[in-house]
C-alpha positions in Angstrom: 1.7 1.7 -7.8 4.8 -0.4 -8.0 5.9 -3.1 -10.6 4.0 -6.7 -14.8 -0.1 -8.4 -20.7 -2.8 -10.9 -22.1 -3.7 -14.5 -22.0 -6.3 -16.9 -20.8 -6.5 -19.1 -17.7 -5.0 -22.3 -19.0 -2.8 -23.2 -16.1 -4.8 -23.0 -12.8 -7.8 -24.4 -11.1 -10.2 -21.9 -9.7 -8.5 -22.3 -6.2 -5.3 -21.0 -7.6 -3.6 -24.4 -8.0 -1.3 -25.0 -11.0 -1.9 -27.5 -13.8 1.4 -27.6 -15.7 2.7 -24.3 -17.0 0.6 -21.3 -15.8 -0.4 -18.6 -18.3 -1.3 -15.0 -17.6 -5.0 -14.3 -16.7 -6.7 -11.1 -17.9 -10.0 -9.4 -17.2 -11.6 -6.0 -17.7 -12.1 -4.1 -14.4 -13.1 -0.6 -13.6 -9.6 0.7 -13.7 -8.7 -0.9 -17.1 -7.2 -4.2 -18.1 -6.3 -6.4 -15.1 -3.6 -9.0 -15.7 -2.2 -11.7 -13.4 1.2 -12.9 -14.5 2.7 -16.0 -12.9 5.9 -15.7 -11.0 8.2 -18.3 -12.6 10.4 -18.5 -9.4 7.5 -19.3 -7.0 5.0 -22.0 -7.6 1.7 -20.2 -6.8 2.7 -16.6 -6.9 1.3 -13.9 -9.2 1.8 -10.3 -10.0 -1.3 -8.1 -10.6 -1.0 -5.3 -13.2 -3.6 -2.7 -14.3 -3.1 -1.4 -17.8 0.5 -2.5 -17.5 1.2 -0.8 -14.2 2.3 -3.3 -11.5 0.0 -3.2 -8.5 0.6 -6.2 -6.2 2.3 -9.5 -5.9 0.8 -12.4 -4.1 2.2 -15.8 -3.1 -0.8 -18.0 -2.3 1.5 -20.6 -0.6 3.3 -18.0 1.5 1.3 -14.8 2.2 4.1 -13.7 4.4 6.3 -13.2 1.4 6.3 -9.6 0.1 8.0 -9.1 -3.2 7.6 -5.4 -3.9 10.1 -3.2 -1.9 7.4 -0.7 -0.7 5.1 -3.5 0.4 8.0 -5.1 2.4 8.5 -1.7 4.1 4.8 -1.6 5.0 5.2 -5.2 6.2 7.9 -4.1 8.6 5.5 -1.5 10.0 2.7 -4.1 10.4 5.3 -6.2 12.3 6.4 -3.3 14.5 2.9 -1.9 15.4 2.4 -4.3 18.3 4.0 -7.4 19.9 4.4 -10.4 17.5 1.2 -12.3 16.7 -1.0 -9.8 18.6 -4.2 -9.1 16.6 -4.8 -5.7 15.2 -7.7 -3.7 13.8 -6.6 -2.6 10.3 -8.2 -0.5 7.6 -6.7 -0.9 4.1 -7.6 1.9 1.8 -7.0 0.4 -1.7 -7.1 -3.3 -2.1 -5.1 -4.4 -5.2 -4.6 -8.1 -4.8 -5.2 -7.9 -1.1 -1.5 -8.6 -0.5 -1.1 -6.6 2.7 -4.4 -7.9 4.2 -3.2 -11.4 3.5 0.1 -10.6 5.1 -1.5 -9.2 8.2 -3.8 -12.2 8.5 -0.8 -14.6 8.4 1.4 -12.5 10.7 -1.3 -11.6 13.2 -4.1 -14.2 13.3 -7.5 -13.1 14.5 -6.9 -9.5 13.3 -10.0 -7.7 12.1 -9.5 -6.1 8.8 -11.5 -3.8 6.5 -10.4 -3.4 2.9 -11.9 -0.5 1.0 -11.5 -0.9 -2.8 -13.7 1.2 -5.2 -13.2 -1.1 -8.1 -15.8 -3.9 -7.5 -14.8 -5.7 -10.7 -11.2 -5.8 -9.5 -12.4 -7.2 -6.2 -14.3 -10.0 -8.0 -11.4 -10.7 -10.3 -9.0 -11.1 -7.4 -11.4 -13.2 -5.4 -11.9 -15.6 -8.3 -8.3 -16.1 -9.2 -6.5 -15.4 -5.9 -9.0 -16.6 -3.3 -8.7 -15.5 0.3 -8.2 -17.8 3.2 -11.8 -18.4 4.4 -10.5 -18.2 8.0 -9.1 -14.7 7.6 -11.2 -12.0 9.1 -11.1 -9.7 6.1 -14.1 -7.7 5.0 -13.9 -6.0 1.6 -16.1 -3.0 0.7 -16.4 -1.9 -2.9 -16.7 1.9 -2.3 -14.5 5.0 -2.6 -11.7 5.0 -0.1 -12.7 8.2 1.6 -16.4 7.2 1.8 -15.4 3.8 3.2 -13.1 5.5 5.8 -16.0 7.6 6.9 -17.9 4.5 8.0 -15.0 3.2 10.3 -16.0 3.8 13.9 -14.1 6.5 15.8 -10.9 5.1 17.3 -11.4 1.6 15.9 -8.2 1.2 13.9 -4.7 0.4 15.1 -3.5 0.9 11.5 -4.9 2.8 8.6 -2.9 1.8 5.5 -3.4 3.9 2.4 -2.2 2.4 -0.9 -4.7 3.9 -3.4 -3.9 4.4 -7.0 -6.2 5.1 -9.9 -4.1 3.8 -12.7 -0.7 4.9 -11.4 -1.8 8.1 -9.5 -3.2 8.7 -6.1 -6.5 10.5 -6.4 -6.4 14.1 -5.2 -9.1 13.7 -2.5 -6.8 11.2 -0.7 -3.9 13.7 -0.4 -5.4 16.5 1.8 -5.3 17.5 5.4 -9.1 17.0 5.6 -8.6 13.4 4.5 -6.0 13.0 7.3 -8.5 14.4 9.8 -10.8 11.5 9.1 -7.8 9.1 9.3 -7.1 10.5 12.8 -10.7 10.1 13.8 -10.7 6.4 12.8 -7.4 5.7 14.5 -7.0 4.7 18.2 -4.9 7.2 20.2 -1.9 4.9 19.7 -2.6 4.1 16.1 -0.5 4.6 13.0 -1.2 6.0 9.6 0.9 4.3 6.9 0.9 5.5 3.2 2.5 4.4 0.0 3.4 7.6 -1.9 4.9 7.8 -5.4 6.8 10.8 -6.8 9.8 11.7 -8.9 12.0 14.7 -9.5 11.7 17.4 -8.1 9.7 15.6 -5.3 7.2 18.4 -4.9 4.3 16.0 -4.3 6.2 14.0 -1.7 7.4 17.1 0.1 3.8 18.4 0.3 2.5 15.1 1.5 5.1 15.0 4.4 4.1 18.6 5.2 0.4 17.7 5.2 1.0 14.7 7.5 3.1 16.9 9.8 0.3 19.3 10.2 -1.9 16.5 11.6 0.5 14.1 13.4 3.2 14.6 16.0 5.7 12.0 14.7 6.6 10.9 11.2 9.2 8.8 9.4 9.7 8.2 5.7 11.4 5.3 3.9 12.6 5.4 0.3 15.3 4.2 -2.0 18.4 6.5 -1.9 18.0 7.4 -5.5 14.4 8.5 -4.8 15.6 10.6 -1.8 18.2 12.3 -4.1 15.5 13.1 -6.7 17.2 11.0 -9.3 14.3 8.6 -10.1 10.6 8.2 -9.8 9.6 5.7 -7.1 7.7 4.8 -4.0 8.1 6.2 -0.5 6.5 4.8 2.7 5.3 7.3 5.2 4.3 6.4 8.8 2.7 8.9 11.1 1.4 8.8 14.7 1.0 10.9 17.8 3.0 8.4 19.7 6.7 7.5 19.6 7.6 5.4 16.6 10.2 2.6 16.6 12.3 4.5 14.1 15.6 2.8 15.0 14.2 -0.7 14.3 12.4 0.4 11.2 15.6 2.0 9.9 17.5 -1.2 10.5 15.0 -3.4 8.7 14.7 -1.1 5.7 18.5 -0.9 5.4 18.6 -4.8 5.5 16.1 -5.3 2.7 17.2 -6.9 -0.6 16.8 -3.4 -2.0 18.1 -1.3 0.9 16.3 2.0 1.6 16.9 4.9 3.9 14.6 6.3 6.6 14.4 9.9 7.7 12.6 11.4 10.6 12.6 14.4 12.9 14.5 17.5 11.9 16.0 15.9 8.8 12.5 15.1 7.5 11.3 18.6 8.3 14.2 20.0 6.4 13.3 17.7 3.5 9.9 19.4 3.1 11.7 22.6 2.2 8.9 24.8 3.5 6.2 23.0 1.4 2.6 24.0 2.5 0.1 21.4 3.6 -2.4 20.3 1.0 -6.1 21.1 1.5 -9.2 19.8 -0.3 -9.3 23.0 -2.2 -5.7 22.8 -3.4 -5.3 19.0 -3.7 -4.1 17.4 -7.0 -3.5 13.8 -7.9 0.0 12.5 -7.5 2.2 12.9 -10.7 2.0 10.3 -13.4 5.1 8.0 -13.5 7.2 8.2 -16.7 6.6 5.3 -19.1 10.2 4.0 -18.5 9.2 3.0 -14.9 7.4 -0.1 -16.1 9.8 -1.2 -18.7 
């Protein structure tokens, strides 16, 4: 969930090329009405919305460009997970417009990537209008995120990136400690779990998600806008968790230098942030809270 209708494909070839002024493209998918709106500032860039809720932004000419703040923060973690250009094994739970898979393929050629996206109609819509580089090693599975994760071999993944929203809410079964047990099984011993979380005042969901991750991983860091940290506004937070040391100082520097600067917390400060929240189990799990309508205006 992040941040833009109707129209027919009057402005592009099937390969994503422009013919004059581009118009929005729409299609019915499993999650609702999908829309691709052209970015007037970038020649072959598009924003994907589902029922009006922004999901992804893709620049076909420059897949290394990340427009949404939360995706840029995940991009920083993809950059920091290994030396530059080193290939990684990556599992993406949630596909959207495949923005982060495209980014990884551009930044780390020869990476092996598995994308798990339950909405097969959305996958087809994105593939038609925003085609993938045929040289990219990206495999897309149209199954539920948790079912797809269960098929990942033990210890295969260097990164598991969770960015799953049904509409604008993360499904309950992807918020529990049992879900994180399977994430840990799929990760290599030095691997990282990265999650896009969304919450607003009083941040009960976010606190519980941090507590849940802390019950399964040794080290955590969380990046969010200052107004989100203060519980003043609904927004995204990016969590990274591992059993190994994390490059918190460099991640903090990059997040603070973004066009929309954020703040990173870790260690004792992050433990204090949870306020004693209990980890979430399958039995107690609920979907993330719905964003207020004003978020998408």
